[in-house]
BAKOLNU-440133 format. One record per residue (C-alpha): residue number from 1; residue in three letters; x, y, z. Coordinates in Angstrom, 2 decimals, padded with zeros to 5 digits. Each point is the difference from the previous one (the first is absolute). Layout:
# BAKOLNU-440133
{r NUM,"ALA",{X,Y,Z}}
...
END
This chain:
# BAKOLNU-440133
{r 1,"MET",{044.51,016.72,007.76}}
{r 2,"LYS",{000.76,000.86,-003.48}}
{r 3,"HIS",{-003.65,000.53,-001.74}}
{r 4,"LYS",{-001.08,-001.25,-003.59}}
{r 5,"ALA",{-001.63,002.49,-002.54}}
{r 6,"LEU",{-001.82,000.02,-003.01}}
{r 7,"PHE",{000.94,002.90,-002.01}}
{r 8,"LEU",{-002.13,001.62,-002.44}}
{r 9,"ASP",{-000.29,002.28,-003.02}}
{r 10,"ARG",{-002.93,001.97,000.03}}
{r 11,"ASP",{-001.52,000.87,-003.58}}
{r 12,"GLY",{-000.24,-003.05,-002.05}}
{r 13,"VAL",{000.19,-002.41,002.99}}
{r 14,"ILE",{-002.20,001.05,002.91}}
{r 15,"ASN",{-001.98,002.20,-002.60}}
{r 16,"HIS",{-000.51,000.52,-003.44}}
{r 17,"ASP",{002.45,002.35,-002.08}}
{r 18,"HIS",{-001.85,003.13,-001.35}}
{r 19,"ALA",{003.11,001.72,-000.05}}
{r 20,"TYR",{000.54,002.27,003.08}}
{r 21,"VAL",{-002.65,-000.99,001.83}}
{r 22,"HIS",{-000.55,002.44,002.88}}
{r 23,"THR",{-004.01,000.32,001.13}}
{r 24,"ILE",{-002.09,-002.49,001.40}}
{r 25,"ASP",{-002.37,-000.15,-003.32}}
{r 26,"GLU",{003.12,-000.74,-001.93}}
{r 27,"PHE",{001.07,-002.84,002.43}}
{r 28,"GLU",{-001.42,-003.64,-001.15}}
{r 29,"PHE",{001.27,-002.99,002.22}}
{r 30,"ILE",{001.26,-002.75,-002.14}}
{r 31,"GLU",{-002.48,-003.13,000.93}}
{r 32,"GLY",{001.57,-002.25,002.57}}
{r 33,"VAL",{002.29,002.50,001.18}}
{r 34,"PHE",{-001.43,-000.10,003.70}}
{r 35,"GLU",{-000.83,-003.94,000.19}}
{r 36,"ALA",{004.10,-000.49,-001.36}}
{r 37,"CYS",{001.04,002.32,002.87}}
{r 38,"GLN",{-002.31,-001.53,002.68}}
{r 39,"GLN",{002.27,-002.99,-000.79}}
{r 40,"PHE",{003.28,001.55,000.48}}
{r 41,"SER",{-001.45,001.87,003.31}}
{r 42,"ARG",{-001.09,-003.28,001.39}}
{r 43,"ARG",{003.24,-001.12,-000.49}}
{r 44,"GLY",{002.18,002.17,001.78}}
{r 45,"TYR",{001.24,002.27,-002.90}}
{r 46,"LYS",{-000.45,004.03,000.50}}
{r 47,"ILE",{-001.48,001.65,-003.09}}
{r 48,"ILE",{002.07,003.10,-001.34}}
{r 49,"VAL",{-000.85,001.80,-003.18}}
{r 50,"VAL",{003.41,001.47,-001.67}}
{r 51,"THR",{-001.12,002.15,-002.86}}
{r 52,"ASN",{001.58,002.30,-002.72}}
{r 53,"GLN",{-002.22,003.28,-000.08}}
{r 54,"SER",{001.25,002.00,-002.67}}
{r 55,"GLY",{-003.21,001.72,-000.42}}
{r 56,"ILE",{000.58,002.17,003.15}}
{r 57,"GLY",{003.64,000.90,-001.19}}
{r 58,"ARG",{-001.55,001.08,-003.86}}
{r 59,"GLY",{-002.48,002.06,001.90}}
{r 60,"TYR",{-003.29,-002.07,-000.89}}
{r 61,"TYR",{-000.92,-000.34,003.64}}
{r 62,"ASP",{001.74,001.00,003.26}}
{r 63,"GLU",{001.16,-002.18,002.93}}
{r 64,"GLN",{-003.15,001.30,002.07}}
{r 65,"GLN",{-002.50,-001.79,-002.46}}
{r 66,"PHE",{002.68,-003.18,-000.36}}
{r 67,"SER",{-000.21,-000.06,003.82}}
{r 68,"LEU",{-004.32,000.13,000.52}}
{r 69,"LEU",{000.02,-002.59,-002.85}}
{r 70,"SER",{002.33,-002.23,001.59}}
{r 71,"LYS",{-001.51,000.47,003.70}}
{r 72,"TRP",{-003.43,-000.98,-002.02}}
{r 73,"MET",{001.62,-003.10,-001.44}}
{r 74,"CYS",{001.24,-001.36,003.02}}
{r 75,"GLU",{-003.49,000.76,001.65}}
{r 76,"GLN",{-001.40,-002.09,-002.72}}
{r 77,"PHE",{002.48,-002.70,000.85}}
{r 78,"ALA",{-000.84,000.35,003.52}}
{r 79,"THR",{-003.61,-000.53,-000.55}}
{r 80,"HIS",{000.94,-003.41,-002.10}}
{r 81,"HIS",{001.97,-001.00,003.84}}
{r 82,"VAL",{003.48,000.48,-001.83}}
{r 83,"GLU",{002.40,002.96,001.21}}
{r 84,"ILE",{002.46,001.81,-001.89}}
{r 85,"ASP",{003.12,000.30,001.92}}
{r 86,"GLY",{001.61,002.91,-001.83}}
{r 87,"VAL",{-000.39,001.85,-003.42}}
{r 88,"TYR",{003.31,001.10,-001.06}}
{r 89,"PHE",{-000.10,002.07,-003.62}}
{r 90,"CYS",{002.58,001.96,-002.04}}
{r 91,"PRO",{-001.20,003.34,-001.60}}
{r 92,"HIS",{003.30,000.66,-002.01}}
{r 93,"HIS",{000.86,-000.35,-003.73}}
{r 94,"PRO",{003.78,000.57,-001.24}}
{r 95,"LYS",{-001.53,001.90,-003.11}}
{r 96,"LYS",{-003.93,000.53,000.01}}
{r 97,"ALA",{-000.67,002.40,003.27}}
{r 98,"LEU",{-000.71,002.87,001.22}}
{r 99,"PRO",{003.78,001.54,002.01}}
{r 100,"LYS",{-001.04,-001.25,003.34}}
{r 101,"TYR",{-000.34,-003.67,-000.93}}
{r 102,"LEU",{002.39,000.00,-003.19}}
{r 103,"ARG",{003.16,-002.23,001.11}}
{r 104,"ALA",{001.25,-003.69,-000.21}}
{r 105,"CYS",{-000.53,-001.16,003.40}}
{r 106,"ASP",{000.66,-003.64,002.05}}
{r 107,"CYS",{-004.20,-000.13,000.28}}
{r 108,"ARG",{-001.11,-000.39,-003.30}}
{r 109,"LYS",{-000.38,-003.38,-001.27}}
{r 110,"PRO",{002.22,-001.88,-001.41}}
{r 111,"GLU",{001.98,001.60,003.09}}
{r 112,"PRO",{-000.48,-001.68,003.20}}
{r 113,"GLY",{-000.71,002.92,002.32}}
{r 114,"MET",{-003.48,-000.44,000.87}}
{r 115,"LEU",{000.35,-003.76,000.49}}
{r 116,"LEU",{003.20,000.45,002.15}}
{r 117,"GLN",{-001.73,002.64,002.26}}
{r 118,"ALA",{-003.14,-001.97,000.73}}
{r 119,"ILE",{002.24,-003.12,000.73}}
{r 120,"LYS",{001.75,002.49,002.45}}
{r 121,"ASP",{-003.51,001.31,001.46}}
{r 122,"HIS",{-001.53,-003.29,000.33}}
{r 123,"ASP",{002.67,-002.23,000.65}}
{r 124,"ILE",{-000.13,-002.16,-002.89}}
{r 125,"ASP",{001.53,-002.74,-001.06}}
{r 126,"PRO",{000.67,000.26,-003.94}}
{r 127,"ALA",{000.80,-003.80,-000.15}}
{r 128,"GLN",{-003.23,-001.04,001.21}}
{r 129,"SER",{-001.93,002.64,-002.10}}
{r 130,"ILE",{-001.70,000.47,-003.22}}
{r 131,"MET",{-000.40,003.05,-002.46}}
{r 132,"VAL",{-002.83,000.02,-002.51}}
{r 133,"GLY",{000.10,002.21,-002.95}}
{r 134,"ASP",{-001.10,000.55,-003.50}}
{r 135,"LYS",{003.29,001.61,-001.50}}
{r 136,"VAL",{003.48,-001.09,-000.06}}
{r 137,"SER",{000.99,003.24,001.92}}
{r 138,"ASP",{-001.73,-001.77,002.96}}
{r 139,"LEU",{002.04,-003.29,-000.18}}
{r 140,"GLY",{003.08,002.33,-000.45}}
{r 141,"ALA",{-000.81,001.33,003.40}}
{r 142,"ALA",{-000.83,-003.17,001.68}}
{r 143,"LYS",{003.11,-001.62,-000.98}}
{r 144,"ALA",{002.30,003.30,001.06}}
{r 145,"ALA",{-001.67,-000.06,003.49}}
{r 146,"GLY",{000.61,-004.18,000.27}}
{r 147,"VAL",{-003.62,-000.72,-000.20}}
{r 148,"THR",{-000.03,-003.59,-001.07}}
{r 149,"THR",{-002.99,-000.49,-001.81}}
{r 150,"LYS",{-001.09,001.82,-002.77}}
{r 151,"ILE",{-003.13,-000.08,-001.92}}
{r 152,"LEU",{-001.38,001.51,-002.94}}
{r 153,"VAL",{-003.32,000.73,-000.61}}
{r 154,"ARG",{-001.93,000.49,-003.26}}
{r 155,"SER",{-002.43,001.99,000.78}}
{r 156,"GLY",{-000.86,000.35,-003.66}}
{r 157,"GLN",{003.40,000.50,-000.77}}
{r 158,"THR",{002.22,-002.19,-002.67}}
{r 159,"PHE",{003.66,-000.63,000.68}}
{r 160,"ASP",{002.57,-001.30,-002.20}}
{r 161,"GLU",{002.09,-003.11,001.18}}
{r 162,"ALA",{003.10,002.67,001.12}}
{r 163,"SER",{-002.15,001.78,002.11}}
{r 164,"THR",{-001.49,-003.01,001.69}}
{r 165,"ALA",{003.59,-001.17,000.90}}
{r 166,"GLU",{000.56,001.67,003.11}}
{r 167,"ALA",{-003.61,-001.34,001.08}}
{r 168,"ASP",{-000.23,-003.14,002.47}}
{r 169,"PHE",{-003.65,000.02,-001.11}}
{r 170,"VAL",{-002.07,001.62,-002.45}}
{r 171,"CYS",{-003.45,-000.12,000.45}}
{r 172,"ASP",{-003.48,001.80,-001.40}}
{r 173,"ALA",{-000.68,001.69,003.62}}
{r 174,"LEU",{000.64,000.27,003.62}}
{r 175,"SER",{-003.05,-002.21,-000.03}}
{r 176,"ASP",{002.47,-002.81,-001.08}}
{r 177,"VAL",{002.67,000.34,002.44}}
{r 178,"PRO",{-001.22,-001.77,002.88}}
{r 179,"ASN",{-000.42,-003.23,-001.98}}
{r 180,"ILE",{003.55,000.38,-001.33}}
{r 181,"VAL",{001.43,000.71,003.36}}
{r 182,"PHE",{-001.45,-001.88,002.63}}
{r 183,"LYS",{000.26,-003.15,-002.79}}
{r 184,"SER",{003.70,000.27,-000.06}}
{r 185,"ALA",{000.67,000.64,003.46}}
END
């Protein structure tokens, strides 16, 4: 049996986006994140984080620092009875990166590579799955991966009408998503 998943962008969805967040001191969870994820977990959704991390490519921090922060983040979710089933990241950038990471790739959103890898790794049915992001590129990746429901969260950002056209729903934060999804189900 295929699983359903809640795909989450990290910066701007799980935590406040302070630009290139890479230390525990900088990581500030957005209010209501744990409770929202608990509701999805109880309904059988796998929780998967898919995040562009060009700060690695730019040399602001390294993959080990990202890994340590991701481990800590997952531990914080676990203390709130939420399992993060996977964290996928893209360190590349097509124009602004160190030579090792300087390239156009299939994993940097809006490309679907991270989502497609998670779908394969976790036997996920994208038609039953949801992507929550704070950028149009998150929605583009979801659409390209066949994820049916695409939700854009403002998390302090404003969007024009053209930007929201790809979204099935637009709301203020991840904490609003269970009410949207489970009321319409």
